[in-house]
C-alpha positions as CSV (number, residue, x, y, z in Angstrom):
1,M,72.4,90.1,40.3
2,K,75.8,91.1,38.8
3,K,76.3,93.5,41.7
4,R,75.8,90.8,44.3
5,M,78.2,88.5,42.6
6,L,80.8,91.2,42.3
7,F,80.3,92.1,46.0
8,A,80.7,88.5,47.1
9,A,83.9,88.1,45.1
10,A,85.3,91.2,46.6
11,A,84.4,90.1,50.1
12,V,86.1,86.7,49.5
13,L,89.3,88.4,48.3
14,L,89.3,90.8,51.3
15,V,89.0,87.9,53.7
16,C,91.7,85.8,52.0
17,G,94.0,88.8,51.9
18,A,93.5,89.5,55.6
19,A,94.2,85.9,56.5
20,A,97.4,85.8,54.5
21,A,98.6,89.0,56.1
22,Q,98.2,87.4,59.6
23,D,100.3,84.4,58.6
24,A,103.2,86.4,57.1
25,K,106.1,86.8,59.5
26,K,107.7,90.1,60.0
27,A,111.4,90.5,60.8
28,G,110.4,91.8,64.3
29,D,108.4,88.7,65.1
30,R,111.4,86.4,65.3
31,P,112.1,84.8,68.7
32,R,114.8,86.4,70.9
33,S,117.3,83.6,70.3
34,E,117.3,84.4,66.5
35,T,117.4,88.1,66.9
36,T,120.1,88.6,69.6
37,G,122.2,85.5,68.8
38,A,121.5,84.1,72.3
39,K,122.7,80.6,72.9
40,E,120.4,77.7,73.0
41,M,119.0,77.0,76.5
42,S,118.7,73.7,78.4
43,K,115.2,72.1,78.4
44,K,115.1,71.5,82.2
45,P,115.5,74.3,84.7
46,I,118.0,74.0,87.5
47,T,118.2,75.6,90.9
48,I,121.1,77.9,91.6
49,T,121.9,79.6,94.9
50,G,124.0,82.7,94.9
51,L,124.6,86.4,95.2
52,V,123.0,88.9,92.8
53,S,125.3,91.7,91.5
54,A,124.5,95.3,92.4
55,D,123.0,95.9,88.9
56,G,121.1,92.6,88.7
57,M,122.8,91.6,85.5
58,T,124.9,88.7,86.9
59,L,124.6,86.0,89.5
60,V,127.6,84.5,91.4
61,G,126.8,80.9,92.3
62,D,127.7,79.5,95.7
63,K,129.2,76.4,94.3
64,G,132.6,77.2,92.7
65,N,131.9,80.9,92.6
66,K,130.7,80.6,89.0
67,T,129.4,83.8,87.4
68,Y,126.3,83.7,85.2
69,K,125.1,86.4,82.9
70,V,121.3,86.9,83.4
71,I,119.4,87.2,80.1
72,N,116.3,88.6,81.7
73,P,117.6,90.9,84.5
74,D,114.2,92.3,85.3
75,F,113.6,89.3,87.6
76,L,116.7,90.1,89.7
77,K,116.7,93.9,89.8
78,E,114.6,94.0,92.9
79,N,117.0,91.6,94.7
80,A,120.3,93.4,93.8
81,G,123.0,92.6,96.4
82,Q,121.0,89.8,98.0
83,R,121.5,86.1,98.3
84,V,118.8,84.3,96.3
85,R,117.8,80.9,95.0
86,V,116.7,80.9,91.4
87,N,115.1,78.4,89.0
88,A,116.7,79.0,85.7
89,R,117.5,77.5,82.3
90,V,121.2,77.4,81.5
91,S,122.8,78.0,78.1
92,K,124.7,75.1,76.6
93,D,128.1,76.7,77.5
94,N,127.0,77.4,81.1
95,T,127.6,81.1,81.0
96,E,124.1,82.6,80.7
97,I,120.9,81.9,82.5
98,Q,117.2,82.7,81.9
99,V,115.6,83.1,85.3
100,S,112.0,81.8,85.8
101,S,111.6,82.3,89.5
102,V,113.4,84.0,92.4
103,M,113.3,83.3,96.1
104,V,115.3,85.4,98.7
105,Q,117.4,83.3,101.0
106,T,117.5,84.1,104.7
107,D,120.5,83.6,106.9
108,E,118.4,82.1,109.7
109,P,119.0,78.3,109.9
110,M,115.9,76.0,110.1
111,V,115.8,74.3,113.5
112,A,113.3,71.9,114.9
113,N,111.9,72.6,118.3
114,K,111.3,69.3,120.1
115,G,108.7,71.0,122.2
116,D,106.4,71.8,119.3
117,A,103.0,70.0,119.0
118,A,104.2,68.4,115.8
119,F,106.6,66.2,117.8
120,R,104.1,65.2,120.5
121,R,102.0,62.0,120.4
């Protein structure tokens, strides 16, 4: 009987210790904004059209030729040197962006063909 009680107490202590270890935060588990000193981002994403640099680290916007540093350049590395439209969250000082989606822009203008079936009644 004493062995069972001792075993049950040891099991409870083991389970409590494992649960406490999962809740403890390590220094490496902090979010990126705390570890790298990155600036606080806006809550709503905006759309920016511009040209990606050759290394994919910056984006030059079409409006005002504003240059943005890309926090997550993995999104833009495939599109280096191309004109793109990105959805991104901007830092409070408007110098850095965190890209959430990328769409390559084509130079072909969109034109309506009046002969299409969509325009017939």
